[in-house]
LORO-266220 format. One record per residue: x, y, z of N, C-alpha, C in turn. Coordinates in steps of 0.001 Angstrom, whole numbers, plus 500000, padded with zeros to 6 digits. Layout:
XYZXYZXYZ
...
// end
This chain:
826172595390114835827459595607115472827492594910116821
828459594004117004828613593306118272829304594227119259
828876594143120502829504594935121543830425594022122339
831665593900121910832633592999122509833730593821123166
834161593375124346835249594055125039836522593975124200
837180595102124053838419595149123283839575594873124243
840287593812123970841392593398124825842621594262124535
843455594511125558844665595329125346845560594797124230
845666593474124106846524592901123073845984593233121679
844673593353121533844076593706120242844386595160119912
844318596023120911844676597432120696846139597542120266
846991596762120925848422596782120579848645596255119165
847904595211118808848010594638117464847560595649116410
846490596385116694846005597407115757847050598500115553
847655598948116647848713599969116543849901599431115762
850258598186116041851402597566115383851201597481113873
850026597042113441849781596896112006849790598255111312
849330599288111999849356600628111401850764601206111393
851547600951112463852932601434112539853773600846111411
853581599588111158854429598859110218853859598859108801
852881599705108540852203599725107246853161599918106076
854071600854106210854991601145105097856414600687105382
856571599842106381857899599386106781858315598161105970
859586598069105709860089596887105008860223595744106016
860476594582105506860577593416106371862029593009106595
862931593998106604864356593750106821864647593212108220
863774593519109186864010593107110576863595591663110837
862984591028109862862483589675110055863559588682110496
864724588620109850865753587665110305866167587879111766
866269589138112177866630589468113559865544588983114531
864296589174114149863180588739114987863106587214115068
863395586555113970863384585089113959864470584566114900
865619585200114897866703584808115810866270585023117261
865558586102117514865051586400118860864046585325119289
863180584908118351862216583840118640862944582555118995
863952582223118210864701580987118457865429581041119788
865821582223120226866464582382121528865515582084122669
864249582316122465863226582089123489862923580597123645
863240579830122649862870578424122593863441577602123739
864676577838124099865349576962125052865363577494126477
864711578609126723864684579171128072863665578456128927
864021578266130166863096577653131129862898578625132276
861925578332133108861690579158134284860898580404133962
861256581479134611860512582731134534860453583321133125
861521583159132372861581583772131038861227582799129921
860648581673130284860289580662129282859105581138128445
858987580546127300857849580841126427856558580389127092
855498581128126869854179580735127373853777579382126772
854328579052125618854010577786124954854631576577125649
855496576812126617856141575717127336855278575227128503
854203575911128794853336575528129913852669574187129623
852643573333130668852116571993130458851122571544131522
851143572145132672850329571692133791848840571956133617
848056571216134386846595571340134336846150572766134657
846704573341135736846318574704136129846655575708135027
847804575510134401848213576414133325847301576274132112
846891575052131806845966574844130683844616575495130966
844166575450132214842883576065132574842933577584132447
844132578158132633844287579616132551844642580088131136
844679579178130191845088579501128822844243580622128222
844923581563127563844237582596126778845014582812125485
844278583092124431844930583417123157845695584727123292
845207585611124169845865586904124348847309586738124799
847557585789125725848920585615126224849855585101125130
849334584247124262850141583706123160850460584815122153
849447585578121769849655586650120783850504587774121385
850356588019122683851187589032123343852664588661123225
852984587389123463854373586944123312854822587082121858
853940586735120945854255586829119518854565588276119125
853752589206119605853967590625119310855301591094119886
855609590650121089856844591057121759858079590525121037
858040589242120655859214588613120043859369588939118563
858260589010117858858357589181116399857244590092115879
857341591388116177856297592325115753856125592409114235
857209592308113490857119592412112030856354591229111460
856689590027111910855987588826111451854514588870111861
854251589304113083852869589406113569852069590363112701
852663591516112417851997592513111580851733591964110180
852729591315109614852593590737108274851460589712108230
851441588800109197850390587770109230849013588384109442
848919589360110344847635590015110605847105590703109348
847997591362108620847585592032107379847136591023106330
847830589880106270847457588850105295846099588229105631
845800588111106912844556587461107346843354588404107345
843602589705107410842522590695107466842191591164106054
840966590976105647840545591403104321840244592898104314
840805593610103353840540595048103233839064595325102998
838404594418102301836983594605101993836125594585103252
836569593862104267835805593753105516836005594947106438
837019595745106172837356596838107078836788598147106553
835694598568107150835067599816106724835231600912107767
835546600512108997835725601485110068836780600970111040
837288601872111891838264601463112900837667600426113837
836395600600114182835717599656115080835668598250114457
835359598206113185835294596919112492836689596304112356
837687597147112125839064596673112027839501596040113348
839197596712114461839518596180115793838813594846116009
837556594760115617836801593516115777837417592394114937
837829592714113713838481591716112863839778591222113502
840561592148114073841800591750114746841497590886115965
840450591226116688840029590440117846839709589006117422
839036588875116303838677587551115786839897586769115288
840988587482114994842208586835114502843077586227115599
842852586574116858843730586112117927843949584597117914
842896583770117842843141582322117809843935581872116585
843701582513115455844414582138114230845890582502114326
846176583719114781847566584145114941848277583267115974
847589582990117068848162582146118112848465580741117620
847581580207116778847791578865116229849001578847115304
849116579847114450850271579923113539851562580021114351
851570580881115360852744581039116221853075579714116917
852050579030117423852256577746118086852872576710117161
852420576672115923852965575728114940854426576055114640
854713577332114411856088577750114113857021577378115268
856616577707116478857476577472117633857618575977117937
856572575198117753856651573750118007857609573091117027
857691573605115819858644573066114851860080573305115298
860296574340116087861636574661116584862001573830117818
861004573538118659861237572782119893859942572080120279
859988570758120360858776569980120635858180570268122008
858945570882122927858421571216124256857444572391124212
857462573155123137856574574317123010855238573877122415
854530573047123163853356572360122621852036572782123262
851988573959123860850766574393124538849555574381123609
849678574909122415848541574984121499848051573578121162
848967572659120900848583571293120577847886570638121770
848337570943122985847689570403124190846272570949124346
846118572237124105844793572855124213843840572233123192
844299572080121959843467571469120916843124570030121310
844107569289121819843865567914122267842823567848123360
842891568776124322841895568818125402840507569121124850
840430570030123903839129570370123291838555569162122557
839394568451121832838923567265121111838447566200122091
839211565971123158838833564968124152837550565373124863
837420566668125145836242567176125843834977566996125008
835130566990123718833984566832122820833858565396122319
834472564472123050834414563035122777834721562757121306
835852563259120904836292563086119523836772561652119307
836543561133118137836966559778117781838490559668117784
839026558558118216840475558319118289841148558505116931
840433558261115853841009558366114504841481559792114214
840823560776114789841219562172114576842587562419115186
842840561846116380844139562012117035845257561400116209
844965560279115571845970559572114790846243560264113452
845305561088112994845446561783111729846547562780111869
// end
């Protein structure tokens, strides 16, 4: 058993997935509209995915991306988390929390892809991945792929 700090966003995600266990997905269209409303905002209420500066990239956390995802589209977040979490791997609440903790980068990446398709300015995840590739002296061919 790994002794990893449980982040507040993971606790919120665990509560969310349990709350929405027997809920229908009727709220999905409303949440999608709410997500699309966030796309064009600038300034204080802009999406975390709109950050582009060096200082902002250095402060990047998956928690901030997933926190926004939970806030804007809890039903979609819950659905994706349930799809990504294997029931066979979950034997205890502690293990379930750890599995959700491990899902943060995956959920954040999916959210980043969805939002970037809506507005090319929401490219934080792609910038972070690009920086990681450059930092590891990745071949130019990977960027072109």
